[in-house]
C-alpha positions as CSV (number, residue, x, y, z in Angstrom):
1,M,-35.9,-14.3,29.8
2,E,-39.2,-12.8,28.5
3,M,-38.8,-10.1,25.6
4,R,-41.2,-7.1,25.0
5,R,-41.3,-4.1,22.7
6,L,-39.3,-0.7,23.7
7,A,-39.7,2.1,21.3
8,G,-39.7,-0.8,18.4
9,E,-37.2,-3.1,19.4
10,D,-37.7,-6.3,21.3
11,V,-35.8,-6.1,24.7
12,P,-35.8,-8.2,27.9
13,V,-38.2,-7.4,30.5
14,V,-35.2,-7.1,33.6
15,G,-32.8,-4.1,32.6
16,M,-30.0,-2.0,34.6
17,G,-30.6,1.2,36.3
18,T,-27.1,3.1,36.8
19,W,-28.1,6.0,40.1
20,K,-26.0,5.8,43.0
21,T,-24.2,2.2,42.0
22,F,-22.4,3.5,39.1
23,D,-21.6,6.9,40.1
24,V,-18.4,6.0,41.2
25,R,-14.2,6.6,40.2
26,G,-11.2,4.7,40.5
27,P,-10.4,1.5,41.3
28,R,-14.5,1.1,42.4
29,E,-14.8,1.5,38.6
30,T,-13.9,-2.1,38.1
31,G,-16.8,-3.5,40.7
32,A,-19.2,-1.5,37.8
33,H,-17.8,-3.4,34.7
34,A,-18.3,-6.6,37.0
35,V,-22.0,-5.8,37.3
36,V,-22.4,-4.8,33.5
37,R,-20.8,-8.0,32.5
38,A,-22.5,-10.5,34.8
39,G,-25.9,-8.1,33.7
40,L,-24.9,-9.0,29.9
41,D,-24.3,-12.6,30.6
42,A,-27.5,-13.2,32.6
43,G,-28.9,-11.8,29.5
44,I,-29.7,-7.8,30.6
45,R,-29.6,-5.6,27.6
46,V,-31.5,-2.3,28.3
47,F,-29.0,-0.3,31.0
48,D,-30.3,3.2,31.9
49,S,-28.3,6.2,33.2
50,S,-28.7,9.9,33.3
51,P,-25.8,13.4,33.8
52,M,-27.8,13.6,37.2
53,Y,-26.2,10.6,38.4
54,G,-22.7,12.0,38.6
55,A,-20.3,9.9,36.5
56,A,-22.6,7.1,35.8
57,E,-23.0,7.5,32.3
58,R,-19.5,7.4,31.6
59,V,-18.4,4.2,33.4
60,L,-21.4,2.6,32.1
61,A,-19.8,3.7,28.7
62,A,-16.3,1.7,29.8
63,A,-18.3,-0.9,31.0
64,L,-19.6,-1.6,28.1
65,D,-16.2,-1.4,26.0
66,G,-16.1,-4.0,23.3
67,R,-19.7,-5.0,24.0
68,R,-21.5,-1.8,23.1
69,E,-23.6,-3.9,20.0
70,E,-25.4,-6.3,23.2
71,A,-26.6,-3.0,24.7
72,Y,-29.8,-1.1,24.6
73,V,-28.7,2.6,26.0
74,A,-31.3,4.9,27.6
75,T,-29.9,8.0,28.8
76,K,-31.2,11.2,29.8
77,I,-31.2,15.1,29.3
78,W,-31.3,16.9,32.9
79,T,-30.7,20.0,33.1
80,P,-32.9,23.7,33.0
81,D,-30.4,25.0,30.2
82,A,-30.6,24.5,26.5
83,A,-26.8,25.1,25.7
84,D,-26.1,22.3,28.7
85,G,-28.4,20.2,26.9
86,E,-26.5,20.4,23.8
87,R,-23.5,19.5,25.7
88,Q,-24.7,16.8,27.2
89,A,-26.0,15.1,24.3
90,A,-22.7,15.6,22.8
91,A,-21.2,13.8,25.8
92,A,-23.2,10.7,25.8
93,L,-23.2,10.5,22.1
94,D,-18.6,10.4,22.2
95,W,-19.3,7.9,24.9
96,Y,-22.0,5.6,23.3
97,G,-21.9,6.1,19.7
98,R,-25.5,6.3,19.5
99,V,-27.9,6.6,22.3
100,D,-31.1,4.1,22.3
101,L,-34.0,5.7,23.7
102,Y,-32.7,9.2,24.8
103,Q,-35.3,10.9,27.3
104,V,-35.9,14.3,29.0
105,H,-35.4,13.5,32.8
106,N,-38.2,14.7,35.1
107,L,-39.5,16.7,31.9
108,V,-37.0,19.8,32.6
109,N,-37.1,22.2,29.6
110,T,-39.0,19.3,27.8
111,R,-40.1,22.4,24.6
112,A,-36.1,22.2,24.1
113,H,-34.4,19.7,24.9
114,L,-37.7,17.8,23.0
115,A,-36.1,19.6,19.7
116,L,-33.0,18.9,20.4
117,L,-33.4,15.2,20.5
118,E,-36.1,15.2,17.4
119,R,-32.9,16.6,15.3
120,L,-30.3,14.2,16.7
121,R,-33.1,11.1,15.9
122,D,-33.4,13.0,12.4
123,E,-29.9,12.6,12.1
124,G,-29.6,8.7,12.7
125,R,-28.0,9.1,16.2
126,V,-30.4,8.5,18.6
127,R,-33.5,5.5,17.7
128,A,-36.3,6.8,20.2
129,L,-37.1,9.4,22.6
130,G,-38.8,9.4,26.0
131,A,-39.4,11.3,29.2
132,T,-39.6,10.3,32.7
133,H,-40.7,11.3,36.4
134,C,-40.2,10.4,39.5
135,S,-43.2,12.5,41.2
136,A,-46.8,11.7,40.6
137,G,-47.6,15.3,41.3
138,A,-46.0,15.7,37.6
139,F,-48.0,13.1,36.0
140,S,-50.5,15.5,34.2
141,E,-48.0,17.2,32.8
142,L,-46.1,13.5,31.7
143,A,-49.8,12.8,30.3
144,E,-49.9,15.9,28.0
145,V,-46.4,14.6,26.8
146,M,-47.4,11.3,26.0
147,R,-50.3,12.6,24.2
148,S,-48.4,14.9,21.8
149,G,-47.1,11.9,19.9
150,R,-43.3,12.9,20.4
151,I,-42.4,10.5,22.7
152,D,-42.0,6.8,22.0
153,A,-41.4,5.5,26.0
154,I,-41.9,7.2,28.9
155,Q,-39.8,6.0,32.6
156,V,-42.0,6.2,35.9
157,P,-41.9,4.3,39.3
158,Y,-44.0,2.0,40.1
159,N,-44.2,-1.4,43.0
160,P,-46.1,-2.6,45.7
161,R,-46.2,0.4,47.8
162,Q,-45.8,3.3,45.1
163,R,-49.0,2.4,42.8
164,E,-50.1,5.8,41.5
165,V,-49.8,5.2,37.3
166,E,-52.2,3.0,37.5
167,R,-54.4,5.9,37.8
168,E,-53.7,7.5,34.6
169,I,-50.4,6.7,33.1
170,L,-50.3,2.9,33.1
171,P,-53.5,3.1,31.2
172,L,-52.4,5.9,28.7
173,A,-49.7,4.0,27.7
174,E,-51.1,1.3,26.6
175,E,-53.8,2.8,24.8
176,L,-50.8,5.2,23.1
177,G,-48.5,2.1,22.4
178,L,-45.6,3.4,24.5
179,G,-43.2,1.6,26.0
180,V,-42.8,1.6,29.6
181,L,-39.3,1.8,31.9
182,I,-40.3,1.0,35.7
183,M,-37.9,3.0,38.0
184,R,-37.4,1.9,41.6
185,P,-39.2,-1.6,41.8
186,F,-37.6,-2.5,44.7
187,G,-39.0,1.4,46.2
188,E,-35.1,2.7,46.3
189,G,-33.9,0.3,48.7
190,A,-37.2,0.3,51.3
191,L,-39.0,-2.6,50.4
192,T,-36.2,-4.9,50.7
193,R,-34.5,-4.1,54.4
194,R,-36.6,-6.3,55.9
195,P,-37.4,-9.4,53.3
196,P,-39.9,-12.0,54.2
197,S,-38.8,-15.2,55.2
198,P,-38.5,-18.4,53.2
199,E,-41.2,-20.1,53.9
200,Q,-43.3,-16.7,53.3
201,L,-42.4,-16.5,50.2
202,A,-43.3,-20.6,49.1
203,P,-46.3,-20.1,47.1
204,L,-44.3,-17.8,44.9
205,R,-42.1,-20.6,44.3
206,E,-43.8,-22.1,41.3
207,F,-43.6,-19.0,39.4
208,G,-39.9,-18.9,39.6
209,V,-39.7,-16.5,42.5
210,E,-36.1,-17.9,45.0
211,T,-35.6,-14.4,46.4
212,W,-37.6,-11.5,47.6
213,G,-36.0,-8.8,45.4
214,Q,-37.5,-11.6,42.5
215,A,-40.7,-11.6,44.1
216,L,-40.8,-7.7,43.8
217,L,-39.3,-7.6,40.2
218,K,-42.6,-10.1,39.3
219,W,-44.8,-8.0,40.7
220,V,-44.0,-5.3,38.6
221,L,-43.7,-6.9,35.3
222,S,-46.6,-9.4,35.7
223,D,-48.9,-5.9,34.6
224,P,-48.0,-6.5,30.5
225,R,-48.4,-2.9,30.3
226,C,-44.9,-2.6,31.9
227,T,-42.0,-3.0,29.7
228,V,-38.9,-3.3,31.1
229,A,-37.9,-2.8,35.1
230,I,-34.6,-1.7,35.5
231,P,-33.5,-2.0,39.3
232,A,-30.1,-1.1,40.0
233,T,-27.3,-3.0,41.8
234,S,-24.1,-3.0,42.6
235,R,-23.5,-7.2,42.7
236,P,-22.7,-9.2,40.0
237,E,-24.7,-12.0,41.3
238,R,-27.5,-9.5,42.1
239,A,-27.6,-8.1,38.4
240,A,-27.7,-12.7,38.0
241,E,-30.3,-12.6,40.0
242,N,-32.5,-10.1,38.6
243,A,-32.4,-11.5,35.3
244,A,-34.2,-14.4,36.6
245,A,-37.3,-13.2,37.4
246,G,-37.9,-11.9,34.0
247,S,-39.3,-14.8,32.5
248,A,-42.7,-16.7,32.8
249,P,-45.2,-17.6,34.4
250,W,-46.1,-14.5,36.0
251,F,-48.0,-13.5,38.5
252,G,-51.8,-13.7,38.7
253,P,-54.1,-11.4,40.8
254,E,-53.7,-13.5,44.2
255,E,-49.6,-13.2,43.5
256,R,-49.6,-10.0,43.0
257,K,-52.2,-9.5,45.8
258,L,-49.8,-11.9,48.4
259,V,-47.0,-9.6,47.2
260,Q,-48.6,-6.6,48.6
261,A,-49.6,-8.1,51.4
262,L,-45.9,-9.4,52.5
263,G,-43.8,-6.2,51.9
264,P,-43.2,-3.6,54.7
């Protein structure tokens, strides 16, 4: 799997998100643990979570028990209240020991939370800082935070049907040397409901693509400004399949156009 720099560290280009899939309790937690183990075994290292995702942070921490040093944990603060942000950070640090990339989720109360995260970074409990947003309407605000010099990475949506980041955010991230985590590479599942036929995917096989999900991931990762894509899954075999998309050769312009044309 190819490695790219994320906030000063080399990481594989395919990671794992935890939205919806890790908000589980009781016996269902064992399934999430199996997905993490399969991901780690396949070379996945970046795992992204948030207090917005219900039980996901806690479930991910339990899944990493005994293998925490193999993982690059990215999580978030998500609350308008500064005191609640302190509590969220304390819980995450208790679960993970440290946070490799701590992000302000959807730019909620960025001023207060960045100050907290900078203090935690100075104490050695957080390695790098980031900011996220899922809406193109907030990208001008995200760009201001990017230019502030206070963050090391951003997280934004990007896929063949959601390309707003190409206008300003990706060029600015490249200019500033910021890492870029890509959420929603499958369009929250909308792009995978009616996959193309194997015959339609045949021209992409020489790029190591066997499935439509791999084609979508490779479409994202063929843009060198994208550091790591973080698709979510509840299936261990899918984690390995996703990881396999993180290797060269990468798509050129024609292959990316083909993927765009094949999508719903």
